[in-house]
N, C-alpha and C positions, 0 to 999 in steps of 0.2 A: 478727411471727410469734408472739410471746408472747400478744398479744391474741387472735389467731385461735385459738391452741391452747386458751387459757382459755375462749373462747366455746364451742368444740366440747366440751371436758370438762365444763364447767358445764351445758351443754344436755343432754348425755347423763346426768349425775347427776340433773338435775331430772326428766328423762323417766323414769328408773328409779324415783325416789321417787314420782312421780305414778302410775306403773304399779302400785305397791303401795298407795298411799294411796287412790286413787279406788275400786278394788274393795272396799277395807276400809270406806270410808265407806258405800258402797251396801249392803254386807252388814250393817253395824251398823244402818242405818235399817230394812232389811228384817226383821232379827231383832226389833227393838223393835216394829215394826208387827205381826209375827206374834204376839208376846206379847200385845199389846193385843186382837187378834182372838180369840185363844184364851180370854183372860180374860173378855171381854164375851160371847163365844158361850156360855161356861159359865153366866154370869149369866142370859142369855136362856133357855137350856135349863131352868134352875131355875124362871124365871117361867112357862115353858110348862107345867111340871108343876103349879104352883100354879093356873094359869088353867084347866087341865083339871079339877082338883078343884072350882074355883069354878063351872064350867059344869055339872058333874055334880051338885053339891049345890045349885046355884042360890043360892049364898051367897058373894058376892065380898068379904066382910069381911076374911077372912084375907089374901086377895090384895092388897086395898087397903092394909092395915096393912103388909105386907111391902114393897110398892112405896113407900109413904111413907117407911118407915125407910131403904130403899136410896137413894132420892133425897136424903134428908137427909144420909146418910153420905158418898155419893160425888158429890153435886151433879150427878147425871145423871137425865134424865127417862125415865119409863116410861109406855107407853100399851098398854092391852089392850082389844081389841074382840071382840065375839062374831061369829057367822056372819052376822048381819043388820047388821054394821058399827056396832053400838051400843056406845059406850064403856062398858066395865066399870070400868076404872081409868085415871085421868089424873093422874099425879104428876110434880112437878118442872117444871111450867109448860109442858109440851108438850100440844098438843091434837090429836085425831084428825082435826080438820077442816083442819089445815095441808096445803097442796098436796103437799109432799114426803112427809108421813106418809101422806096418803090414797093417793097413787100407790103407795107401797111396800106398803100394806095390800092394795091390789087385786092387785098382782103376786104377793104371797105367797099370797093366796086362790087364785090360779090355779097355785100350786106352781112358779112361775118361780124359777130359781136366783138367789140374791142376787148383786149386783154385787161385783166384786173391790175390796177396799180398797186404795187407792193407798199406796205407801210414804211414810212420814212423813218430814218434814224439820224443821230447826229453825224454819222460818217457817210451819209448818202451824198453822192455827187453827180451820178449819171442823170442827164435830163430825161424827161418823160414825154413821149409822143402821144398826142391826142388827135384823132381823126373822125370826121363826120362826112357822110355822103351828101352831095348837093342834088336836090330833086325830091320827088315824092313817090311813094310806092316802089314799083319795080323799075321806074324810069329814073336812072341815076345819070345826071348830067355833069358830074364832077366830084371832086373830093377836096376837103380842106384839111390840111395837116398843120398842127401847131406843136412846136417843140418848146416845152415849158421848163424853165430852170428850177431846180429844187434847192438852190443855195439858201434863199431866204427862209424857206420852210424848214430846212435842216437846222438853220440857226435858231429858229423858234423852238424846234424840238430839243435842241441842245440846252437852251435856256430853261425850258420847262423841266427837262430831266435833271438839270443841275439843282433847281429849286426843290424838286422832289427828293433827290439824293441828300441835299442838305437837311431837309426836314426829317428824312429817315435816319440819318446819322445822329441828329439831335435826339430823336425819340429813342434810338438804340442806346445812346449814351445815358439817357434818363433811365431806361430799363436796366442797363448794366449797373448803374449806381444803386438803383433800388434792389437789384439782385445781390450786390455786395453788402448793402446794409441788412437785407433780410438774412443772408448767409451768416453775417456776423452776429446778428441778433439771435439766431438759432444755434450756431455752433459754438460761440464763445462760452455760454454756460456749460456746454458739454465738455469743453476743454478744462474749464475750472473744476467741473465735477471729476474729470479724470485726474487732475492735479490733486484734488482733495482725497480721492481714493488712494492714490499712490503715497500721499502723505501719511494717511492712516496706516498703510502697509509698512511704512518705514519708521513708525513710531512718532510721527508728527501729529499735531492737533490741527485738523483741517478747518479752514475758514473759507468756505465757499460763499460768495455773494448770493443773497436770496432775493434780490430785487431786479434781476435781469433775465431776459428770455421769456418763453411761454410759461403759462401758469403751471403746467405739469413739471417743467424743469425747475421752477422755483420751489415747488413742493418737494421735489427730489433733493434739491440742494439743502433745504432745511432738514430733511431726514438724514442726509450724509453728515451734516454738522452735529446733529444729535448723536448719531452713531459714533462719530469721532470723539465727542466728549465722553461718551460712555466707555469706549475702548481705552482711551488715555487714562481715564479715572480708574478703570479696573486694573490697568497696568501699574499705576501709581500705588493703588491699594495693595496689590500683590507685592510690590517691591518693599513697601512700608511693612507689610506683614512679615516678610522674611527677615528684614533688617531688625525690626522690633523683637521678633521672636528670638533671633540669634543673640541680640543684645541682652534681652531679659534672662536668657538661659545661662549667660556667662556668670552671673552672680551665684546661683545655686551650684553651678559646676565648680566655681572657685571654692565655695564652702565645702563641697564634696571632696575636692582635692585636699583641702586642709585636714578634713577628718580622716581621710585615708592615710595621709602622711603621719598624723598623730597616732594612728593605730598601728603603724608599721612596726614600731619597737616592741609591741605587745603580742604580735602574731607569731605563731610558731611555723606556720606554713608560708615560707618565704615565696614559694612558687606562686601560690594563690595571690599573695600580696602584689607581686610584680605584674602578674596578669591583670589584676584590678587596676593598678596604676597605668598599665599600657592602654586598657580600655578607656580610662578617664582621659588620658592624653589624646587618644583617638577622637573621643567626643569633642574635646576642646578644639582639635584641628578641624573637625567637621563644622563646628560653630563658626570658627574663624573663616573657613572657606565659604560658608553660606553668607556671612556678613560681607566678605570681599566680593562675592558674586552679585549680591544685591546692590552693593555700591557701584560695581562696574555696569550692571544693567541700567541703574538709575542714571548714571553719567551718560551712557550711550543714548538713552531716550531723551535726556535733557539737551545734549548737544545736537542730536538729530532734529529736534524740534526747533532749533534756532537759538539756543542759548537759554540762560536762566531768566527768571522774572524778577528776582530781588537783587539789590545792589551787592549783598554779601555773596550770593551765588555767582553774580557776574564777575566779581573779583576772583573767586575761586576758579571759574572757567578760564579766565585770562591766565592765571598761574599755571593751570593744567596744560594749556596749549603752548607754553613757552618751549622752544626747541631745546633738545638735549643732545649731548655728544654720545652717539650710540657706541662708538669704538671705546670710549673711556669706560662706559658702563659694562661693556663686555669684558674688558680687561679686569675690572674690579671684581665682577661676579665669578669669573674663571679662577682668580686667585683665592676667592673665598671658598669655592667648592673643591679646590684641589685636595685638601686633606680628606674630605669625604670620598672622593674618587680613589685616593690611595688606599683607604680602608676597604673599599669595595673591590679592589684589585683592577680598577680601570685606569686608563691613561687619559688625562685631560690635557689636550694640546694647548700650549700657551697662545694667547691672542697675538696676531701679527702686529708689528709696530706700525704706527701711522703718523704722518707728519701733519696733516690737516684734519680738523674736526669733521666728523660724520654726523651732521645735524638732522634730526628727524622731529616731526611734530608729535611729541609725546613727552610727558614729564619723566625725569629720572627715576622717581619712585616707582612708576608703573613699569618702565623698562626693566628695572632691577627685579620687580616682582615677576614679570614675564620670564626673564632669564632664570630666576630661581626655580620656577616650575619646570621649564624645559631641561635645565641641568639636573634637577632632582630626579626627573623621570629617566633621563639618560643614564645617570650614575647607578640607579637602583634596578633598572630593567635591562640595560645593555649586557650585563653579566661580567664575570671575571675575565680579564684579558682584553676587554673591549677598548677601542680608542674612540674618544669623544672630541669633536672639534666644534668651535663656536666662531663664527665670522659674519661678514656682511657682504652684500653684492649691491653696488649702486646701479640704478636704472633711470637716471635723469630725474624725473619728478618724484620717484619713489626710491626707497632703499629697503632691501630685504635682509632681515636677520635670519641666519641659517645655523641651526644646531643639528649636527649629524653624528650618528654612531654606527658602528659596524657589528652591533649585537644581532639578536634573532629577528628584530623588527616586528612588524604587525602585518597580519593578512589584510587583503582589500576590505573585507567586511569589518574587521576590527578598526581599521583606519577610518572608516566611515562613521563608526560609533564612538570613537575616542574622545570627541568633544561633547558627548552627552553627559548630563549631570549623573554623578554617582557611578559611572561606568569605569571599571578597572580592568587592566589586562589580567587575565587569569580567571575572570568571573567573580561571583560573589564570595568564593572561598579564598580570594587573594589575601595574603597575610598583611599587607600594609596599604596605606594611601586612603584618601577620602573619595577619589573619583571626581573631584571638583576642579582640579588644577587646570586642565586644558579648557574646561568650560569658562573658567575665569579669564584665561588668556584670550579666548575667542571674543568674549564680551568687551574686554579692555581694548583689544585690537579694533573691533568694530566701532567702538566709541571714538577712535581716533581716525576713522576713515580708512582703516587698513583691512587686510585679509589674513587668515590663518590657513595654511595648507600642510597636509601631511603626505609625504611621498615615500616610496620604497627606495632605499639607498642601494647602490650597486657595489659589490655583488650581493650584499645582504646588509640589513640594518634599517634604520629609520632616519628620515630627513624631515625636520620641521622647519617650515618657512613662514616667517611673520613679515609681511610687507606693510610698510608705513609710509605716509607722505614725507617727502624729504624737503629740507629747507634749501631752496635754490639760491646760491650765492652768485652775485654778479661779479 
């Protein structure tokens, strides 16, 4: 927008300067041409008087002397002929026999009006011929022809045009500077507003300056700041509500678990007892998942906004962003989940050996939690006889954690919904899971500047890819 506005303003400024400069150049050239015409016409008229005297007295000596002196002084040629076209004076190297001079003499003898002198320019070099008849009325007794040099007049036009051009360039430079300042004054607040809106969309707290630009933009900036404060505060309150609710429910859930366990020995219906315990455990997992999700969302918002505000939070953020060895974490979690995979009838392929650390910008605790969710889903949903692999793919500035299984996989619609909260494969009647695992992974990945992607594996199955910023070693 700034470029387009600058183009419009600069174009208008240059057009205004040109609208003044071009007529001024034309006027200056026309004025100097008129001065030349007036000056040389006066000289021609003087020679006409002298030529009439020479014709009347039949003595051209005075005329010849005056013409020679004029030619020597102004370096311009003078030719005077009588009624019979006989040269009376030829001074300055011009001859009456020259075609241009002869044609002009014949036209003047017929009392034809002289041709209009074209306006001079800095590159004019052709001399101008002036002619006047000698005599009165229809009785023409001769012709005076003067060849005027335009060198001095062209030099004057050049000097005048140079001054006008310099002034026009100076004015144009001033206009361009004003256009740049005006464009900056108008566009800069818009760019700051755009940055503020993008910050709000990304979880930042916008801080748009409210003292620059037009009054309408300053008012809009203040509104954006208030909206940003309200949005961030609402998000913080939502996170606190989920975290506080999950935390506060843990105590009554623990008490309920103790009471159920204490009643277990006295109940005759063991099936009902085990079902009750399973539901209590499921509620505990949901509460743990909600607390983990609230923590992940809070971390994502805080890191996206540029870090924490208090020293303790700054220390925590520094600890969280310390690079971790992805290959080591994968090997540990694969070993930990192998017994569960064996019980489910699945094969968990060992992690390939690695010589160098595979460092990514995420703490080991979060990496382990992400792998636990992905391996848990693969073990329980891939099915009996499935093969599960976990590895990584380096991509320069990023590294991708890849967990793949050859189970039934998910449809395109299910893959799009898999990261939604409380969504579970198989719908609401699914026998296990809280539906929060992939939602937690998504938030934890986003908090570290990464991405989560679910793909269909070939020929069948599911491939989960978690891309995280890599630690580039020199």
